[in-house]
C-alpha positions in Angstrom: 49.4 52.0 97.3 48.8 48.6 98.7 46.6 47.9 95.7 49.3 49.0 93.4 51.7 46.7 95.1 49.4 43.8 94.7 48.7 44.5 91.0 52.4 44.9 90.1 53.3 41.2 90.7 50.3 40.0 88.8 51.1 42.1 85.8 54.6 40.8 85.8 53.3 37.2 86.0 51.1 37.8 83.0 53.9 39.3 81.0 56.1 36.4 81.9 53.4 33.9 80.9 52.8 35.8 77.6 56.5 35.8 76.9 56.7 32.1 77.7 53.8 31.4 75.4 55.2 33.4 72.6 58.6 31.6 73.0 56.8 28.3 72.9 54.9 29.2 69.8 58.1 30.4 68.1 59.9 27.2 69.0 56.9 25.1 67.7 56.9 27.1 64.5 60.6 26.6 64.1 60.2 22.9 64.8 57.4 22.5 62.3 59.4 24.4 59.7 62.3 22.1 60.3 60.1 19.0 60.0 58.4 20.3 56.9 61.8 21.0 55.3 63.0 17.6 56.1 59.8 16.0 54.6 60.1 18.1 51.5 63.6 17.0 51.0 62.5 13.4 51.5 59.7 13.8 48.9 62.0 15.3 46.4 64.5 12.5 46.9 61.7 10.0 46.4 60.4 11.8 43.4 63.9 11.8 41.8 64.1 8.1 42.4 60.7 7.5 40.8 61.7 9.6 37.8 64.8 7.7 37.4 62.9 4.4 37.5 60.3 5.7 35.1 63.0 6.8 32.7 64.6 3.4 32.9 61.3 1.6 32.2 60.6 4.0 29.3 64.0 3.2 27.9 63.4 -0.5 28.2 59.9 -0.2 26.6 61.4 1.8 23.7 64.1 -0.8 23.3 61.5 -3.6 23.2 59.2 -1.7 20.8 62.1 -1.1 18.5 63.0 -4.8 18.5 59.3 -5.7 17.9 59.0 -3.3 15.0 62.2 -4.6 13.5 61.0 -8.2 13.9 57.6 -7.3 12.4 59.2 -5.6 9.4 61.4 -8.7 8.8 58.4 -11.0 9.1 56.3 -8.8 6.8 59.1 -8.8 4.2 59.3 -12.6 4.4 55.6 -13.0 4.0 55.5 -10.6 1.1 58.2 -12.4 -0.6 56.4 -15.7 -0.1 53.1 -14.3 -1.3 54.8 -12.8 -4.3 56.3 -16.2 -5.1 53.0 -18.0 -4.7 51.2 -15.3 -6.9 53.8 -15.7 -9.6 53.3 -19.5 -9.6 49.5 -19.1 -9.7 49.8 -16.6 -12.6 51.9 -19.2 -14.5 49.3 -21.9 -13.9 46.5 -19.6 -15.1 48.5 -18.7 -18.2 49.0 -22.4 -18.9 45.3 -23.1 -18.4 44.4 -20.2 -20.7 46.7 -21.5 -23.4 45.0 -24.9 -23.2 41.6 -23.4 -23.3 42.5 -21.3 -26.3 43.7 -24.4 -28.1 40.5 -26.3 -27.2 38.3 -23.4 -28.4 40.3 -23.2 -31.6 39.7 -26.9 -32.1 36.0 -26.5 -31.5 35.7 -23.6 -33.8 37.5 -25.6 -36.5 35.1 -28.5 -36.0 32.1 -26.1 -36.1 33.3 -24.7 -39.4 33.5 -28.3 -40.8 30.1 -29.1 -39.5 28.6 -25.9 -40.9 30.1 -26.7 -44.2 28.6 -30.2 -44.1 25.2 -28.8 -43.1 25.3 -26.4 -46.1 26.1 -29.3 -48.4 23.2 -31.3 -46.9 20.9 -28.3 -47.2 21.7 -28.0 -50.8 21.2 -31.7 -51.3 17.8 -31.5 -49.5 16.7 -28.6 -51.7 17.5 -30.7 -54.8 15.7 -33.7 -53.3 12.7 -31.5 -52.5 12.5 -30.4 -56.0 12.5 -34.0 -57.1 9.8 -34.9 -54.5 7.6 -32.0 -55.6 7.9 -33.2 -59.1 7.0 -36.8 -58.0 4.0 -35.5 -56.0 2.7 -33.7 -59.1 3.2 -36.8 -61.1 1.4 -38.8 -58.4 -1.5 -36.3 -58.4 -1.9 -36.6 -62.1 -1.8 -40.4 -61.9 -4.3 -40.4 -59.0 -6.7 -38.2 -61.0 -6.3 -40.6 -63.9 -6.9 -43.6 -61.6 -10.0 -42.0 -60.0 -11.4 -41.3 -63.4 -10.8 -44.9 -64.5 -12.2 -46.2 -61.1 -15.4 -44.1 -61.6 -15.8 -45.5 -65.1 -15.2 -49.1 -63.9 -17.5 -48.5 -60.9 -20.2 -47.3 -63.2 -19.7 -50.4 -65.4 -19.8 -52.7 -62.3 -23.0 -51.0 -61.1 -24.5 -51.5 -64.5 -23.5 -55.1 -64.6 -24.6 -55.8 -61.0 -27.9 -54.0 -61.3 -27.5 -52.3 -57.9 -26.0 -49.2 -56.5 -23.0 -49.0 -54.1 -25.3 -48.2 -51.1 -27.4 -51.3 -51.9 -24.3 -53.5 -52.1 -23.1 -52.1 -48.8 -26.5 -52.7 -47.2 -26.5 -56.3 -48.5 -23.0 -56.9 -47.1 -24.0 -55.3 -43.8 -27.1 -57.5 -43.6 -25.0 -60.6 -44.3 -22.4 -59.6 -41.7 -25.2 -59.0 -39.1 -26.8 -62.3 -39.9 -23.5 -64.1 -39.5 -22.8 -62.3 -36.2 -26.2 -63.1 -34.9 -25.8 -66.7 -35.8 -22.4 -66.8 -34.1 -23.6 -65.2 -30.9 -26.7 -67.3 -30.9 -24.5 -70.4 -30.9 -22.4 -68.9 -28.1 -25.5 -68.1 -26.0 -27.0 -71.5 -26.7 -23.7 -73.1 -25.5 -23.6 -70.8 -22.5 -27.2 -71.8 -21.6 -26.3 -75.4 -22.0 -23.1 -75.3 -20.1 -23.6 -72.7 -17.4 -27.3 -72.0 -16.8 -28.2 -75.3 -15.0 -25.2 -74.9 -12.6 -25.8 -71.2 -12.0 -29.6 -71.8 -11.5 -28.8 -74.6 -9.0 -26.5 -72.4 -7.0 -28.9 -69.5 -7.1 -31.8 -71.6 -5.9 -29.7 -73.0 -3.1 -28.8 -69.5 -1.9 -32.4 -68.3 -2.1 -33.6 -71.4 -0.4 -31.2 -71.1 2.5 -32.0 -67.4 2.9 -35.8 -68.0 2.9 -35.2 -70.9 5.4 -33.3 -68.6 7.7 -35.8 -65.8 7.4 -38.0 -65.2 10.4 -41.3 -64.0 9.1 -42.5 -60.6 10.3 -46.0 -60.3 11.8 -48.5 -59.3 9.1 -49.5 -55.7 9.2 -53.3 -54.9 9.2 -54.5 -54.4 5.7 -55.4 -50.9 4.7 -59.0 -50.2 3.9 -60.5 -47.5 1.6 -64.0 -47.9 3.2 -65.4 -46.3 6.3 -68.5 -48.2 7.6 -71.5 -46.2 8.6 -74.3 -46.8 11.1 -78.0 -46.9 10.0 -78.6 -43.2 10.8 -75.1 -41.9 9.7 -75.9 -42.3 6.0 -79.0 -40.1 6.2 -77.0 -37.5 8.2 -74.2 -37.3 5.6 -76.9 -36.9 2.8 -78.4 -34.0 4.8 -76.6 -32.0 7.5 -73.2 -33.6 7.1 -72.8 -33.1 3.4 -71.0 -29.8 4.0 -68.6 -31.5 6.3 -67.7 -34.0 3.6 -67.1 -31.2 1.1 -64.9 -29.3 3.7 -63.0 -32.5 4.5 -62.2 -33.1 0.8 -60.8 -29.6 0.6 -58.7 -30.1 3.7 -57.2 -33.5 2.8 -57.6 -33.8 -1.0 -59.4 -37.1 -0.6 -62.7 -37.7 -2.4 -65.4 -39.3 -0.3 -68.1 -41.4 -2.1 -71.2 -42.3 -0.2 -72.3 -45.9 -1.1 -75.9 -46.3 -0.1 -76.2 -50.0 -0.7 -73.0 -50.9 1.2 -73.7 -48.3 3.9 -70.1 -46.9 3.8 -68.0 -44.1 2.5 -65.4 -45.0 -0.1 -62.1 -43.0 0.1 -60.6 -42.3 -3.3 -57.1 -40.9 -3.5 -53.6 -42.2 -4.6 -52.1 -40.5 -1.6 -52.1 -43.2 1.2 -51.3 -40.9 4.2 -54.0 -38.5 3.1 -56.5 -41.3 3.0 -55.5 -42.4 6.5 -55.9 -38.8 7.7 -59.3 -38.7 6.2 -60.3 -42.1 7.7 -59.2 -41.0 11.2 -61.1 -37.7 10.9 -64.3 -39.5 9.8 -63.9 -42.1 12.6 -63.6 -39.3 15.1 -66.6 -37.5 13.6 -68.7 -40.7 13.7 -67.8 -41.3 17.3 -69.6 -38.0 18.3 -73.2 -37.5 18.9 -75.2 -35.7 16.2 -75.6 -32.7 18.4 -71.8 -32.3 18.7 -71.0 -33.0 15.1 -72.2 -29.5 14.0 -69.7 -27.9 16.4 -66.9 -30.2 15.4 -63.8 -28.0 14.6 -62.7 -29.8 11.4 -59.6 -27.7 10.5 -58.3 -27.8 14.0 -58.7 -31.6 14.3 -57.3 -32.2 10.8 -54.2 -30.1 11.6 -53.6 -31.9 14.9 -54.3 -35.4 13.4 -51.9 -34.6 10.4 -49.1 -33.6 12.8 -49.6 -36.8 14.8 -49.8 -38.9 11.7 -46.6 -37.7 10.2 -44.9 -38.1 13.5 -46.0 -41.8 13.5 -44.8 -42.0 9.9 -41.3 -40.7 10.9 -41.2 -43.2 13.8 -42.1 -46.0 11.5 -39.2 -45.1 9.2 -36.8 -45.1 12.1 -38.1 -48.4 13.4 -37.5 -50.0 10.0 -33.9 -48.9 10.0 -33.4 -50.1 13.6 -35.0 -53.5 12.8 -32.5 -54.0 10.0 -29.6 -52.6 12.0 -28.6 -50.0 9.4 -27.8 -46.3 10.0 -30.8 -44.0 9.3 -30.2 -41.6 6.4 -31.7 -38.1 6.1 -35.2 -37.4 7.5 -36.6 -37.2 3.9 -35.7 -40.8 3.2 -36.9 -42.0 6.7 -40.3 -40.3 6.1 -40.6 -42.0 2.6 -40.0 -45.4 4.2 -42.6 -44.6 6.9 -45.1 -43.5 4.2 -44.9 -46.9 2.6 -47.0 -48.2 5.5 -50.0 -46.5 3.8 -49.1 -47.8 0.3 -50.1 -51.2 -1.1 -49.4 -53.2 -4.2 -51.9 -55.9 -5.0 -53.0 -55.6 -1.3 -49.5 -56.2 0.0 -48.4 -53.5 2.4 -45.2 -51.9 1.0 -43.7 -51.0 4.3 -43.9 -54.7 5.4 -42.7 -55.7 1.9 -39.6 -53.4 2.1 -38.7 -54.7 5.5 -39.1 -58.3 4.3 -37.0 -57.6 1.1 -34.3 -56.0 3.2 -34.0 -58.9 5.5 -34.0 -61.4 2.7 -31.3 -59.4 0.8 -29.1 -59.3 3.9 -29.4 -63.1 4.3 -28.5 -63.7 0.7 -25.5 -61.3 1.0 -24.3 -63.3 4.0 -24.4 -66.5 2.0 -22.4 -64.8 -0.8 -19.8 -63.3 1.7 -20.9 -59.8 0.8 -21.7 -56.9 3.1 -25.2 -57.7 4.6 -25.8 -54.1 5.8 -25.5 -52.7 2.3 -27.8 -55.4 1.0 -30.3 -54.7 3.8 -30.2 -51.0 3.2 -30.7 -51.4 -0.6 -33.6 -53.9 0.0 -35.3 -51.5 2.5 -35.0 -48.5 0.1 -35.8 -50.3 -3.2 -39.4 -49.2 -3.3 -39.2 -45.6 -1.7 -40.2 -44.2 -5.1 -43.7 -45.8 -4.6 -44.3 -43.2 -1.9 -44.2 -40.5 -4.5 -45.7 -42.1 -7.6 -48.9 -40.0 -7.1 -46.8 -36.8 -7.3 -44.0 -37.6 -9.8 -44.5 -39.4 -13.1 -42.3 -42.2 -14.1 -41.0 -45.6 -12.9 -40.9 -45.9 -9.1 -37.5 -47.5 -9.4 -35.9 -44.6 -11.2 -37.7 -42.1 -8.9 -36.3 -43.9 -5.9 -32.8 -44.1 -7.3 -32.8 -40.3 -8.0 -34.0 -39.5 -4.5 -31.4 -41.8 -2.9 -28.6 -40.3 -5.0 -29.6 -36.7 -4.0 -29.8 -37.9 -0.3 -26.1 -39.1 -0.5 -26.6 -42.8 -0.7 -23.8 -44.9 -2.2 -23.8 -45.7 -5.9 -24.1 -49.4 -5.0 -27.4 -48.8 -3.2 -28.6 -46.3 -5.9 -28.0 -48.8 -8.7 -29.7 -51.6 -6.8 -32.8 -49.4 -6.3 -32.9 -48.3 -9.9 -32.3 -51.6 -11.5 -34.5 -54.0 -9.5 -37.1 -53.8 -12.4 -34.4 -53.5 -15.1 -35.2 -49.8 -15.6 -31.4 -49.1 -15.6 -28.4 -51.4 -16.3 -27.4 -53.4 -13.2 -23.8 -52.4 -12.3 -23.9 -53.0 -8.6 -23.2 -56.5 -7.2 -26.1 -55.9 -4.9 -28.6 -55.3 -7.7 -29.4 -59.0 -8.4 -29.7 -59.7 -4.7 -32.3 -56.9 -4.2 -34.1 -58.1 -7.3 -34.3 -61.7 -6.0 -35.4 -60.5 -2.5 -38.1 -58.3 -4.0 -39.4 -61.2 -6.1 -39.3 -63.6 -3.2 -41.2 -61.2 -0.9 -43.9 -60.5 -3.5 -44.3 -64.1 -4.7 -44.6 -65.8 -1.4 -48.0 -67.4 -0.8 -50.6 -65.0 0.6 -48.4 -61.9 0.1 -50.5 -60.4 -2.7 -54.0 -60.8 -3.9 -56.2 -59.5 -6.7 -59.8 -59.8 -7.8 -60.8 -62.6 -10.0 -61.8 -60.3 -12.8 -58.5 -58.5 -12.7 -56.7 -61.8 -12.7 -58.5 -63.1 -15.8 -58.0 -59.8 -17.6 -54.3 -59.9 -16.7 -53.8 -63.5 -18.0 -55.7 -62.6 -21.2 -53.5 -59.5 -21.8 -50.4 -61.5 -21.3 -51.4 -64.1 -23.8 -52.6 -61.5 -26.3 -49.3 -59.6 -26.0 -47.2 -62.7 -26.8 -49.5 -63.9 -29.6 -49.1 -60.6 -31.5 -45.6 -61.6 -32.7 -45.1 -63.3 -36.0 -44.4 -67.0 -35.8 -46.1 -67.6 -32.5 -48.5 -70.6 -32.7 -49.6 -71.1 -29.1 -49.3 -69.2 -25.8 -49.9 -70.6 -22.3 -49.8 -68.5 -19.1 -49.0 -70.8 -16.2 -48.2 -70.4 -12.4 -50.9 -67.8 -12.0 -49.4 -65.7 -14.7 -45.8 -65.7 -13.4 -44.6 -67.7 -16.4 -45.4 -67.5 -20.1 -44.7 -70.4 -22.4 -44.8 -69.7 -26.1 -44.7 -72.3 -28.8 -43.4 -71.0 -32.2 -43.5 -72.4 -35.7 -40.1 -73.8 -36.5 -40.4 -72.9 -40.2 -41.0 -69.2 -39.4 -38.7 -68.8 -36.4 -35.0 -69.8 -36.4 -33.0 -70.7 -33.3 -31.4 -67.3 -33.0 -34.7 -65.6 -33.7 -36.2 -67.5 -30.8 -33.7 -66.0 -28.5 -34.4 -62.5 -29.6 -38.2 -63.2 -29.6 -38.2 -64.0 -25.9 -36.5 -60.7 -25.1 -38.8 -58.7 -27.4 -42.0 -60.3 -25.8 -40.6 -59.6 -22.3 -39.9 -56.0 -23.2 -43.4 -55.5 -24.6 -45.0 -57.0 -21.4 -42.8 -54.7 -19.2 -43.7 -51.6 -21.2 -47.4 -52.2 -21.8 -48.8 -54.3 -18.9 -49.0 -53.9 -15.1 -48.3 -57.0 -13.1 -46.9 -58.0 -9.6 -43.5 -59.5 -9.3 -41.8 -60.9 -12.4 -42.9 -62.9 -15.4 -40.6 -65.5 -17.0 -40.9 -65.8 -20.8 -40.0 -69.1 -22.3 -40.0 -69.6 -26.1 -40.1 -73.2 -27.3 -39.1 -74.2 -30.8 -39.5 -77.8 -31.8 -37.7 -79.1 -34.8 -39.3 -82.2 -36.4 -38.2 -84.3 -39.3 -40.6 -86.3 -41.5 -40.0 -89.0 -44.1 -42.3 -91.4 -46.0 -41.3 -95.1 -46.6 -42.6 -96.6 -49.8 
């Protein structure tokens, strides 16, 4: 019971708390409902206000849009009216232009019609004139035939009276014209010789003299020899055991060896200078060996090595020549040809030494004439390169050298100077006479060349006989060791103009038929004498 009493108040308390909690919740719910109702009313009032403002803004926007549309329509109407007005004015202007153009075209058409009518009239007139011209042509043809017939008859009568045909008369006239022309130019040449030659010769001698005076002579190169001296026992060895070696050496080098018993030497016979030098070196090496070692001498091996060494020396000689003259070396082919001249002689003068000398003299002469000395030195050095190939190629060494230089890319001035230094081609380069003079000075200096007495006598005799073979020549004298030929002619058989041509003809014959060093001056002397007898 006591427990029941204790539980009764607690149950009442719980009920009271529950009732209070429910009452609070109901009151809160009522409060929330009131607040929410008030907020909704406030939102509705704000929404009505915003709708009112939006309607007012919309009405204002519609009002402004209506005014803008009205203004745009008015402006568009005004622009359309203005454009219509301007278009109408332009149309009027175009109409006026078209009217003017139509009037101009009408005037042109009328003018063309008039011109066409005039052309038709002129064409008719030309047709009439052509008919008249054709008739005149026919008349002229007929008259020409008649004239030609009369001319043939008169020509036949003239030929009969003259006793000669037309070709003969033409030939006589041509001969007379040639004779007059020759006489005229002979007088001109004689006057030129009288007026200019002494002065030109004086200037040329002065330039050559100054150049030779400035020239510093090169040391003489050792003369080449075509003989290999033998010891007392070597000759017998070559006739016996060494005969096969000589035969093999000839096959290897192309040089013929001739044993000369009386002189006790071997003569080397070949136009190829480097080959002769190769053969000489081989024989010298062979002779330096003991007889026991000569049979084991490896000839092909030594010849191959000596050949390689020799051509290396030849190339270096060529380069040395260009360096000494201070000119740029050309292609190796030309350099080797210059070097090969060291084993080529002309009347015992070494051609390598001669080419160097001619190059130096040519450069000095060019300096005196205010010309390019390097071109002159180059042409002087190369002027005889054709001589290195005369044993392989037929023809003048000057023309051979000119062709090789042209193929190697040398300038035309140098090529012409090479080809014309013996008058084998016309001299067109200003350096040609310089090279010719330098070549002559180098070959003609004392001690430069030599020849045997028998050869000298034969050469002098050939010169005199060549000149004496021409008609009208009375006496011939070779002077200055055969470097000048003086010819006396009969004044009754040779005229003044014929004397001029005779000198050129004799010089040409000597150049074509004879071989000689340097140059030969041909002088024809015609003396006119008058006689009278007093009684």
